[in-house]
Each structure stands twice: as C-alpha cells, then as structure tokens.
KEBA-447406 format. One record per residue: x, y, z of N, C-alpha, C in turn; residue in one letter. Coordinates in steps of 0.05 Angstrom, whole numbers, padded with zeros to 5 digits, always signed. Layout:
XYZXYZXYZa;...
***
This chain:
+00016-00024+00000+00000-00001+00000+00017+00024+00000m;+00010+00045-00016+00025+00069-00018+00014+00089+00002i;+00031+00098+00021+00021+00118+00041+00032+00145+00034v;+00013+00163+00029+00020+00191+00023+00018+00208+00047l;+00040+00217+00056+00042+00231+00081+00039+00262+00075c;+00015+00271+00074+00010+00298+00066+00003+00314+00091l;+00012+00340+00092+00007+00356+00116-00006+00382+00109f;-00024+00392+00124-00035+00417+00121-00017+00439+00133t;-00011+00460+00118+00006+00480+00126-00008+00505+00132v;-00002+00517+00154-00013+00544+00160+00009+00564+00156r;+00004+00583+00137+00025+00600+00129+00026+00627+00146f;+00028+00624+00171+00026+00646+00188+00051+00664+00187v;+00072+00653+00177+00097+00669+00176+00103+00678+00148h;+00085+00676+00129+00090+00682+00101+00086+00712+00097l;+00099+00722+00075+00093+00748+00068+00064+00752+00060t;+00055+00776+00058+00028+00782+00052+00020+00772+00025e;-00006+00763+00023-00017+00753-00003-00038+00733+00002g;-00054+00728-00019-00075+00709-00014-00064+00680-00016k;-00069+00665+00006-00059+00638+00009-00083+00621+00019i;-00089+00600+00007-00110+00581+00016-00100+00567+00041d;-00110+00573+00064-00102+00560+00089-00107+00531+00090m;-00123+00520+00072-00128+00491+00073-00114+00474+00053n;-00097+00489+00036-00082+00475+00016-00060+00458+00029e;-00052+00436+00017-00033+00418+00027-00007+00422+00012k;+00015+00418+00026+00040+00421+00012+00057+00395+00018i;+00073+00389-00003+00089+00366+00000+00119+00375-00001r;+00135+00364+00018+00164+00369+00019+00178+00344+00012f;+00199+00347-00005+00216+00325-00012+00245+00331-00009g;+00261+00310-00011+00291+00314-00008+00304+00291-00024i;+00327+00298-00036+00343+00277-00049+00362+00265-00029s;+00370+00239-00036+00386+00224-00019+00406+00206-00036y;+00432+00210-00030+00452+00195-00045+00477+00191-00029f;+00495+00175-00039+00521+00172-00025+00523+00150-00003g;+00501+00136+00001+00501+00114+00022+00485+00090+00011n;+00497+00067+00014+00482+00042+00006+00481+00022+00029r;+00486+00032+00054+00485+00015+00077+00457+00017+00090m;+00442-00005+00090+00414-00004+00098+00411+00008+00126l;+00427+00001+00146+00424+00009+00172+00426+00040+00175g;+00446+00051+00162+00450+00080+00161+00426+00093+00147h;+00418+00082+00124+00396+00093+00109+00370+00093+00126a;+00366+00072+00142+00341+00070+00159+00342+00092+00179r;+00364+00099+00191+00365+00121+00211+00359+00147+00196r;+00369+00152+00173+00365+00176+00157+00336+00178+00149d;+00323+00156+00140+00295+00157+00132+00276+00163+00156m;+00284+00151+00179+00268+00157+00202+00269+00187+00209k;+00292+00199+00205+00294+00228+00210+00276+00243+00192l;+00278+00236+00166+00262+00250+00147+00231+00249+00153l;+00224+00224+00159+00196+00221+00167+00188+00238+00192k;+00205+00236+00211+00199+00251+00237+00198+00281+00232q;+00214+00291+00212+00216+00321+00206+00194+00330+00189q;+00178+00311+00178+00155+00319+00162+00157+00318+00132g;+00179+00307+00122+00181+00304+00094+00160+00284+00082f;+00150+00289+00060+00131+00271+00047+00144+00250+00030t;+00166+00258+00016+00178+00239-00002+00209+00243-00003y;+00221+00220-00011+00251+00219-00014+00257+00211-00043v;+00277+00224-00056+00286+00216-00081+00312+00201-00079v;+00311+00175-00083+00335+00158-00082+00348+00158-00110h;+00374+00166-00112+00388+00164-00137+00396+00136-00143t;+00395+00130-00170+00404+00103-00179+00420+00106-00203f;+00447+00108-00199+00466+00112-00221+00473+00087-00236s;+00491+00091-00256+00501+00067-00270+00517+00048-00251e;+00532+00061-00233+00546+00046-00213+00529+00029-00196f;+00506+00041-00189+00486+00027-00173+00475+00004-00188d;+00469+00009-00215+00457-00012-00232+00476-00035-00234l;+00502-00030-00235+00521-00052-00236+00527-00066-00210m;+00529-00051-00189+00539-00061-00165+00521-00060-00139f;+00501-00043-00141+00483-00040-00118+00452-00045-00123h;+00444-00058-00143+00415-00060-00148+00399-00071-00125p;+00408-00092-00111+00394-00103-00089+00395-00084-00064d;+00418-00071-00061+00420-00052-00038+00401-00029-00042n;+00399-00019-00066+00379+00004-00070+00351-00006-00068v;+00345-00030-00078+00317-00042-00074+00311-00045-00046a;+00329-00053-00030+00322-00055+00000+00318-00028+00012d;+00334-00008+00004+00330+00019+00015+00303+00030+00006i;+00295+00026-00020+00269+00034-00029+00246+00020-00013v;+00248-00004-00009+00228-00019+00007+00227-00009+00035k;+00249-00005+00048+00251+00004+00075+00239+00033+00078m;+00246+00049+00060+00235+00077+00060+00205+00078+00058s;+00193+00061+00041+00164+00059+00038+00152+00048+00064k;+00165+00029+00075+00154+00017+00100+00153+00036+00123e;+00171+00057+00122+00172+00077+00142+00151+00099+00137l;+00137+00097+00114+00116+00116+00108+00124+00138+00090g;+00148+00137+00079+00157+00157+00059+00148+00149+00032l;+00140+00167+00015+00137+00163-00013+00164+00162-00026e;+00168+00144-00044+00195+00140-00056+00195+00145-00086v;+00213+00163-00094+00219+00168-00122+00248+00158-00128h;+00254+00149-00153+00279+00139-00159+00288+00154-00184v;+00314+00162-00185+00324+00179-00206+00347+00166-00221s;+00350+00170-00248+00371+00160-00264+00394+00179-00262p;+00407+00180-00239+00427+00200-00232+00452+00199-00250w;+00456+00217-00267+00480+00219-00284+00481+00198-00305g;+00460+00183-00310+00461+00161-00330+00467+00170-00358v;+00488+00160-00369+00495+00168-00396+00505+00197-00398g;+00508+00210-00375+00513+00239-00374+00491+00255-00387n;+00469+00241-00394+00445+00254-00406+00428+00264-00384v;+00426+00251-00362+00410+00259-00340+00428+00275-00319f;+00417+00293-00304+00432+00309-00286+00446+00293-00266g;+00469+00301-00257+00483+00287-00235+00513+00285-00239g;+00527+00281-00218+00557+00280-00218+00570+00254-00226e;+00555+00231-00225+00570+00205-00229+00580+00203-00257p;+00603+00190-00259+00615+00184-00285+00597+00162-00299f;+00599+00161-00325+00583+00142-00341+00600+00119-00352s;+00594+00095-00343+00606+00072-00355+00596+00066-00383h;+00571+00072-00387+00560+00069-00415+00575+00085-00435f;+00581+00109-00428+00597+00127-00446+00625+00115-00451v;+00637+00104-00430+00664+00091-00435+00662+00068-00455n;+00641+00053-00453+00637+00029-00469+00627+00034-00498q;+00614+00058-00502+00600+00063-00526+00608+00090-00538h;+00633+00098-00534+00642+00125-00542+00639+00130-00571y;+00645+00109-00588+00645+00113-00615+00619+00103-00629h;+00601+00093-00613+00575+00083-00624+00550+00097-00615k;+00551+00109-00592+00527+00121-00583+00529+00147-00569a;+00552+00162-00573+00557+00187-00558+00552+00211-00577c;+00549+00234-00565+00543+00258-00581+00567+00268-00596q;+00561+00280-00618+00582+00293-00635+00576+00323-00636i;+00597+00338-00632+00595+00367-00632+00595+00378-00661l;+00589+00405-00664+00589+00417-00689+00617+00418-00702d;+00638+00414-00687+00665+00412-00699+00674+00384-00706n;+00655+00365-00704+00661+00337-00710+00673+00321-00687g;+00679+00334-00664+00692+00320-00644+00670+00306-00625e;+00677+00283-00614+00659+00270-00595+00660+00280-00566g;+00640+00277-00551+00640+00285-00524+00628+00262-00507v;+00636+00260-00482+00627+00239-00465+00598+00241-00455p;+00580+00243-00474+00552+00243-00467+00537+00225-00486l;+00520+00207-00476+00505+00190-00494+00486+00208-00510a;+00479+00198-00534+00458+00212-00550+00431+00201-00545c;+00411+00216-00538+00383+00206-00533+00371+00193-00558p;+00382+00198-00581+00373+00186-00606+00387+00160-00613n;+00408+00154-00598+00424+00130-00605+00408+00105-00596a;+00405+00085-00614+00390+00061-00606+00403+00047-00583p;+00429+00046-00580+00442+00031-00559+00437+00045-00532a;+00435+00072-00531+00428+00084-00506+00401+00080-00498f;+00382+00082-00518+00354+00077-00512+00350+00047-00501r;+00364+00028-00513+00362+00001-00502+00374+00000-00474d;+00394+00014-00468+00406+00013-00442+00386+00026-00422y;+00373+00047-00430+00354+00060-00411+00330+00040-00405m;+00324+00024-00423+00302+00004-00419+00312-00016-00398q;+00337-00023-00398+00348-00041-00378+00347-00028-00351q;+00355-00002-00350+00354+00014-00325+00326+00014-00314w;+00307+00019-00331+00279+00023-00324+00268-00005-00314l;+00274-00026-00327+00264-00052-00318+00273-00058-00290d;+00297-00051-00284+00309-00056-00257+00295-00039-00237t;+00288-00014-00243+00275+00005-00225+00244-00004-00221v;+00232-00012-00242+00205-00020-00240+00202-00042-00221i;+00222-00061-00221+00221-00084-00202+00224-00076-00173a;+00233-00051-00167+00236-00042-00140+00209-00030-00130m;+00190-00025-00148+00164-00015-00141+00166+00012-00126r;+00179+00032-00137+00178+00058-00125+00151+00070-00132p;+00144+00093-00119+00120+00107-00124+00123+00124-00150d;+00146+00133-00155+00150+00151-00178+00179+00149-00188a;+00183+00157-00214+00210+00160-00223+00215+00189-00230i;+00237+00199-00221+00244+00226-00224+00264+00230-00247f;+00254+00237-00271+00271+00239-00294+00285+00266-00293w;+00309+00266-00286+00324+00290-00278+00339+00303-00300d;+00328+00324-00311+00342+00341-00328+00355+00330-00354e;+00339+00314-00369+00351+00301-00393+00360+00324-00412p;+00382+00321-00425+00393+00341-00442+00412+00331-00463h;+00414+00347-00485+00437+00344-00504+00462+00360-00492f;+00482+00360-00508+00506+00376-00499+00497+00405-00496h;+00503+00417-00473+00494+00444-00467+00512+00457-00447e;+00516+00483-00450+00535+00498-00433+00524+00497-00404q;+00543+00494-00386+00535+00493-00357+00535+00466-00345g;+00536+00445-00361+00537+00417-00352+00566+00408-00349f;+00570+00387-00334+00598+00380-00328+00614+00371-00352l;+00602+00360-00372+00615+00349-00396+00615+00368-00420s;+00606+00393-00414+00603+00412-00437+00629+00423-00447s;+00631+00429-00472+00654+00442-00485+00646+00471-00492v;+00660+00490-00483+00654+00518-00487+00655+00524-00517k;+00634+00538-00526+00634+00548-00553+00624+00528-00573g;+00613+00505-00565+00603+00486-00585+00575+00475-00577h;+00564+00464-00596+00536+00451-00591+00536+00423-00602w;+00516+00407-00593+00512+00380-00603+00483+00373-00600g;+00473+00354-00616+00490+00332-00625+00486+00332-00656c;+00508+00323-00670+00508+00320-00700+00516+00291-00706r;+00510+00272-00689+00517+00245-00695+00500+00234-00719c;+00506+00211-00728+00492+00200-00752+00463+00197-00746e;+00456+00189-00722+00427+00185-00715+00412+00211-00716y;+00424+00232-00704+00410+00258-00704+00408+00271-00733c;+00428+00266-00747+00429+00278-00776+00408+00263-00792q;+00405+00237-00788+00386+00221-00803+00358+00230-00796e;+00352+00232-00770+00325+00238-00761+00319+00267-00766q;+00338+00285-00766+00332+00313-00773+00324+00315-00803f;+00338+00301-00820+00332+00303-00849+00304+00290-00854k;+00299+00268-00840+00273+00255-00845+00251+00272-00835a;+00255+00287-00815+00234+00304-00804+00230+00331-00819s;+00253+00343-00826+00252+00370-00837+00258+00371-00867l;+00267+00348-00878+00271+00346-00906+00294+00362-00918h;+00314+00368-00901+00339+00380-00910+00360+00372-00890y;+00386+00374-00898+00408+00365-00883+00411+00384-00857d;+00418+00371-00835+00422+00385-00810+00446+00407-00815m;+00441+00430-00809+00462+00451-00812+00484+00448-00791p;+00507+00461-00794+00528+00461-00774+00523+00483-00754k;+00504+00500-00759+00497+00521-00740+00475+00513-00724e;+00472+00521-00699+00450+00512-00682+00426+00533-00687e;+00412+00527-00708+00390+00544-00717+00364+00539-00700t;+00344+00555-00704+00318+00551-00690+00308+00522-00696a;+00310+00515-00721+00301+00488-00728+00316+00465-00713d;+00342+00469-00710+00358+00450-00696+00351+00449-00665v;+00344+00473-00654+00338+00473-00626+00310+00459-00622e;+00292+00465-00639+00265+00451-00638+00268+00420-00642k;+00286+00413-00660+00291+00384-00665+00301+00371-00639f;+00321+00384-00627+00333+00373-00602+00312+00370-00581k;+00295+00391-00577+00274+00390-00556+00254+00367-00563m;+00248+00365-00589+00230+00342-00596+00242+00315-00592a;+00268+00313-00596+00282+00288-00592+00283+00280-00562s;+00287+00300-00545+00286+00295-00517+00258+00286-00508i;+00239+00299-00519+00211+00293-00512+00204+00264-00520a;+00213+00257-00544+00209+00229-00554+00223+00209-00537s;+00248+00214-00530+00264+00197-00512+00249+00193-00487f;+00240+00213-00474+00226+00211-00449+00200+00196-00452i;+00186+00200-00474+00160+00186-00477+00165+00155-00479e;+00188+00148-00490+00195+00119-00493+00198+00106-00464s;+00204+00123-00445+00208+00113-00418+00184+00115-00399l;+00172+00140-00401+00151+00146-00382+00125+00128-00388t;+00122+00122-00413+00099+00106-00420+00100+00079-00407g;+00124+00066-00408+00128+00040-00396+00125+00041-00366k;+00135+00062-00354+00133+00065-00324+00103+00069-00316a;+00089+00085-00331+00061+00089-00327+00045+00064-00328k;+00050+00049-00348+00036+00023-00352+00042+00003-00328r;+00065+00007-00316+00072-00009-00293+00062+00002-00266s;+00046+00023-00268+00033+00034-00243+00051+00053-00229g;+00071+00064-00241+00091+00083-00230+00087+00111-00241i;+00086+00131-00225+00083+00159-00234+00111+00169-00246r;+00107+00189-00261+00131+00202-00273+00132+00232-00267n;+00156+00239-00259+00161+00267-00253+00184+00276-00271i;+00180+00297-00287+00201+00305-00307+00212+00332-00298l;+00238+00332-00291+00252+00357-00285+00263+00371-00311y;+00255+00395-00316+00262+00408-00340+00287+00426-00336l;+00304+00425-00356+00329+00441-00355+00323+00471-00349n;+00333+00482-00328+00326+00510-00322+00343+00530-00337p;+00357+00523-00358+00374+00542-00373+00357+00558-00393n;+00339+00573-00379+00321+00592-00394+00320+00617-00378i;+00309+00638-00391+00303+00663-00376+00276+00662-00365d;+00272+00659-00340+00245+00656-00329+00227+00679-00335p;+00237+00702-00340+00221+00724-00347+00214+00726-00377k;+00226+00711-00393+00220+00708-00421+00226+00680-00430d;+00209+00660-00420+00214+00633-00423+00209+00621-00452p;+00194+00636-00468+00186+00627-00495+00170+00601-00493g;+00175+00582-00513+00161+00558-00513+00179+00534-00509d;+00201+00539-00496+00222+00518-00493+00212+00493-00480h;+00193+00494-00462+00182+00472-00447+00157+00462-00457w;+00145+00474-00478+00119+00466-00487+00117+00437-00497e;+00139+00427-00509+00141+00401-00522+00134+00379-00500a;+00139+00385-00475+00134+00364-00454+00106+00364-00443f;+00091+00384-00450+00064+00385-00439+00045+00365-00451t;+00053+00353-00473+00035+00334-00488+00040+00304-00480h;+00058+00299-00462+00064+00272-00454+00044+00264-00432n;+00024+00247-00440+00004+00239-00420+00013+00222-00398r;+00037+00211-00401+00048+00193-00380+00062+00209-00358a;+00067+00234-00362+00080+00250-00343+00060+00263-00323v;+00063+00259-00298+00043+00269-00278+00052+00296-00267d;+00078+00301-00267+00088+00326-00255+00111+00337-00271t;+00111+00363-00276+00134+00376-00287+00148+00393-00265l;+00174+00392-00266+00189+00406-00245+00213+00421-00257g;+00225+00437-00241+00251+00450-00248+00263+00459-00223t;+00287+00471-00225+00301+00479-00201+00309+00508-00204g;+00307+00522-00181+00314+00551-00181+00335+00554-00159a;+00359+00548-00166+00382+00548-00149+00395+00576-00150y;+00384+00596-00137+00390+00623-00141+00419+00630-00134w;+00428+00618-00111+00456+00625-00104+00475+00611-00123k;+00470+00587-00133+00487+00574-00151+00490+00591-00177w;+00470+00605-00184+00469+00621-00208+00475+00650-00203r;+00483+00657-00179+00488+00684-00171+00465+00703-00176n;+00442+00693-00171+00416+00708-00172+00406+00714-00144e;+00385+00731-00142+00372+00736-00116+00348+00715-00113t;+00338+00716-00089+00315+00697-00083+00290+00705-00099t;+00288+00728-00109+00265+00735-00126+00264+00717-00151s;+00287+00708-00159+00290+00690-00183+00273+00664-00178w;+00270+00656-00152+00256+00632-00146+00225+00635-00153v;+00215+00659-00146+00187+00665-00153+00183+00665-00183g;+00203+00675-00199+00200+00676-00227+00198+00648-00238d;+00216+00629-00230+00215+00602-00240+00191+00588-00230f;+00181+00594-00206+00158+00582-00195+00133+00588-00213a;+00130+00612-00221+00108+00621-00238+00110+00607-00266r;+00133+00604-00276+00136+00593-00303+00129+00563-00303v;+00140+00548-00283+00134+00519-00281+00105+00514-00274i;+00093+00532-00259+00065+00530-00251+00047+00533-00277n;+00054+00552-00292+00039+00560-00317+00041+00537-00338s;+00066+00527-00343+00071+00507-00362+00056+00480-00354v;+00059+00473-00328+00046+00449-00317+00016+00450-00322s;+00005+00473-00317-00024+00475-00320-00034+00470-00350k;-00018+00476-00369-00024+00472-00396-00027+00443-00402k;-00010+00427-00388-00010+00398-00393-00028+00383-00372g;-00041+00400-00355-00057+00387-00335-00041+00369-00315n;-00018+00379-00309+00002+00366-00293+00008+00380-00266m;+00019+00365-00248+00028+00379-00223+00053+00394-00229g;+00059+00412-00211+00083+00429-00212+00102+00425-00188a;+00126+00420-00193+00146+00416-00172+00170+00436-00175q;+00179+00446-00152+00203+00464-00153+00222+00454-00134l;+00248+00453-00143+00270+00446-00126+00285+00470-00116w;+00294+00470-00092+00309+00492-00079+00335+00481-00069l;+00356+00498-00070+00381+00490-00060+00382+00494-00029q;+00392+00474-00014+00396+00478+00015+00426+00477+00022n;+00443+00479+00002+00472+00477+00006+00486+00502-00003f;+00512+00504+00004+00529+00524-00008+00527+00552+00005g;+00515+00554+00029+00512+00580+00041+00535+00588+00059f;+00539+00613+00061+00559+00624+00079+00546+00634+00104d;+00561+00639+00125+00550+00649+00149+00534+00675+00144e;+00509+00675+00156+00492+00698+00154+00472+00697+00130g;+00475+00676+00114+00457+00675+00091+00433+00654+00094e;+00430+00644+00119+00410+00623+00123+00382+00632+00119q;+00377+00659+00122+00351+00670+00118+00341+00668+00088g;+00361+00665+00070+00353+00662+00042+00336+00640+00035q;+00340+00617+00048+00324+00593+00044+00294+00598+00050l;+00289+00611+00073+00262+00616+00081+00249+00635+00062k;+00263+00656+00053+00252+00674+00033+00248+00660+00006t;+00265+00643-00002+00259+00627-00027+00235+00609-00024a;+00232+00597-00001+00210+00580+00004+00184+00595+00003l;+00184+00618+00016+00159+00635+00015+00154+00644-00013e;+00174+00651-00028+00168+00660-00056+00157+00638-00073n;+00167+00613-00069+00155+00591-00084+00127+00586-00077a;+00119+00587-00053+00092+00582-00043+00074+00604-00053i;+00082+00629-00050+00066+00652-00059+00061+00650-00089q;+00079+00637-00104+00075+00634-00133+00057+00610-00139a;+00047+00596-00120+00029+00574-00124+00040+00547-00123g;+00065+00543-00116+00078+00516-00115+00071+00503-00090i;+00062+00477-00092+00054+00462-00069+00069+00436-00067r;+00089+00432-00085+00107+00410-00084+00136+00420-00086d;+00148+00420-00062+00175+00433-00061+00195+00412-00051i;+00218+00410-00064+00239+00391-00057+00266+00406-00054a;+00284+00394-00038+00308+00406-00032+00331+00388-00041f;+00352+00399-00051+00377+00384-00057+00396+00394-00037w;+00405+00376-00019+00400+00348-00015+00402+00342+00015t;+00399+00316+00020+00402+00307+00049+00428+00318+00061f;+00427+00327+00085+00450+00337+00101+00463+00362+00088a;+00449+00375+00070+00459+00399+00057+00486+00395+00044a;+00489+00372+00032+00514+00364+00017+00538+00361+00033c;+00534+00355+00059+00558+00351+00077+00578+00330+00066a;+00566+00312+00050+00582+00289+00040+00593+00295+00012h;+00588+00319+00002+00600+00326-00024+00610+00354-00022e;+00637+00356-00017+00649+00379-00008+00649+00402-00029s;+00648+00395-00056+00649+00415-00075+00623+00432-00077w;+00601+00421-00065+00576+00437-00063+00570+00447-00035l;+00581+00435-00014+00575+00443+00012+00584+00471+00019a;+00570+00483+00038+00579+00510+00046+00600+00508+00069g;+00604+00530+00083+00625+00529+00102+00618+00514+00128d;+00591+00509+00130+00582+00494+00153+00556+00480+00146d;+00558+00457+00132+00535+00442+00123+00515+00433+00145p;+00525+00427+00169+00508+00421+00191+00490+00444+00197q;+00501+00467+00199+00484+00491+00205+00463+00494+00183r;+00470+00490+00158+00451+00494+00136+00429+00472+00137d;+00437+00448+00144+00418+00426+00145+00398+00430+00170w;+00410+00439+00191+00392+00445+00215+00372+00467+00208d;+00382+00487+00191+00364+00509+00183+00343+00498+00165n;+00349+00480+00147+00329+00468+00130+00307+00452+00145n;+00317+00436+00164+00298+00420+00181+00280+00440+00197l;+00292+00459+00208+00277+00478+00224+00253+00491+00208a;+00260+00498+00184+00241+00511+00166+00217+00492+00159l;+00223+00466+00155+00202+00447+00150+00184+00445+00175i;+00196+00443+00197+00179+00441+00222+00163+00466+00226r;+00174+00490+00220+00159+00514+00223+00135+00515+00204e;+00140+00508+00180+00119+00509+00160+00097+00489+00164f;+00105+00465+00175+00086+00444+00181+00074+00446+00210l;+00085+00463+00225+00076+00467+00252+00078+00441+00269k;+00102+00429+00266+00109+00404+00282+00133+00408+00300i;
***
C-alpha cells in the first residue's frame, strides 16, 4: 500500500498575499552517497519525523552494476517507514543530471555518444542512439522491479553549456542518428549552426526519448516526474518547455531555482515558480520546484526561508530540496558549515508544518 504523508500547512509566517489556508504542501529531499541499509534507515526515520513527504533515491550506472539489491532494499525500507519513494537515473549516460561518471559512455564512445558541431565526440550518450535507448530500458526494468511510487527523470539534455561534460563554444548533437532523423523530419540536411530548427529538433528528440520511458513506467503503475532544464530566462521563457506538456504519461513537471548557484537573488525563485506552474497547467500536470539547501555562507541562512515563501506565494505546493544533510558528504557543493545549513532546512520544514 502506498502511504501519502500529506500535511496541512498554516502560512502564518509568510509574506502578505492570498494563500489558501487549507491547501496541502509536499516536501521532498534527495538522498545519495550511502548504500548501507542500517545507516539509510536512521536517515529515513529522521526525514519522516521531520515531516518530509517523499525522498528521491538516486540510482546511477554504478548502482545498476553493483548495488541493485542494496537500492531495492532501501526503497522498500523507505516505503515501510511511510515515505513516498521516487527513484532517479542520476547521471546516467551523462544525459541525466548528476555528478556520477558514465560507464555506458566509456563502453560506447564511438557508437552512441554525441558529436559536436566541430566533429569531435563528447562523453555524453545521445538520446537518439538506439544503444542508449536500449540501455535505458534495462535501467527502467530494474527500477520497475523495485516498485517505487515515482521515477524522477532529472534534467535530460543534449550537450549544453553549464553541464559537467560541456565544451565551451560548441553545440551538439550531430551524430549519424541525429542527422538522419533531422533530415527525415525537416527534409533537408542538418546545418552546422544551431538554428531555430535545430533547437526545436533537439527538444522534440528529448521529448520522444522521455516518452519511450515514461509510457512504460506508467503502464507499470509508477508515476513520472520530469525535471526540465532551467537554462532559460524565467522572465522570457518562450516555448522551450511546451514540447513536454503533451506527454500523457508525465504526472508532474518540475525544475530547479538554485538562485545562489546562479548568482541570482531569491526573487528568481518566484520567477521560475510562476513559469513551471503555468507550463504544468497547460498539460494538466502537477508542478514541482527544487530549492538548494547547500552552499551558504554564514549569515545567508535566511535566504532559504525567503525562497520557500516565494515559491509558495507563486502557487507551488510540491517543493523539494537538494540534498540530504545539505551536501555535507559532497564538499564541492557544501557551504562552510553544512550541519548549520541542514539544521536550518529542518527547522524551516517544522515551522511550515507546525510540528
């Protein structure tokens, strides 16, 4: 049985504005870096006690090779404790968001990886490559057997600036599969410049790739949450995300507003919240927004509360944080005192939930 731990929030500390006092809000958190069941059980108990609704367990290629049963046990245990469980293809193929290295890329560099406009290959699988699509079906079959409540499809993308494997000044992909499909669709050869037609083709390719996965998950009784790449201007978003509103297998569209990571102010959170809320409604889907709880300096802890308020004021009722313990176990993202930042995150959840 799936237990949805939903809480009614009284927004007594929010900034002024019209808020439905009876609306419910869901809080989630990502969890990675541990595959020991006993340690994970203590962490999941903490999340449950602190009022989180769901946890996103990452499932990388390394996990698929070496930890499938460990992760399955953690998923089962988390559900037994009353948490809703989502599983994410963390860094798989370097197509999905995440830091893990890709074994698939190492094994298929010349057969299924992206090609840049200069003809050079890059260590990212191509969403149009048959070998990668087959590999993702293997990943999906393994996850379906774990019986999570949802799959969190995290930031699927082609080569793009800002990601770990990106090459400055170039775009992709111009592999044989992309060129063939582009010509079949638009009836002319793919140009070497990233034109508007190329951008639309890439977006349509990602949408098709995701449809090949979400449909199977949905038929297996598992919900789908799609995290959209936030590399847009939230004040002028255009129609970059519209291609994903037609996927009937997707239940929720999400994105992330990591204002400090992008050297923005917390008002940026409200901008993204309004965009994802609007786009989600077009597809009759739920809206999810991720906030960073890591990377803060002393004196900046109030920013997280302001960001949370901005998201709620913009209509978001599904809010997740990256990540458990405020990235204390990943030093390149952690702030100067991750324990302080994690305590601040937990205190905010308790305040908003009145527990």
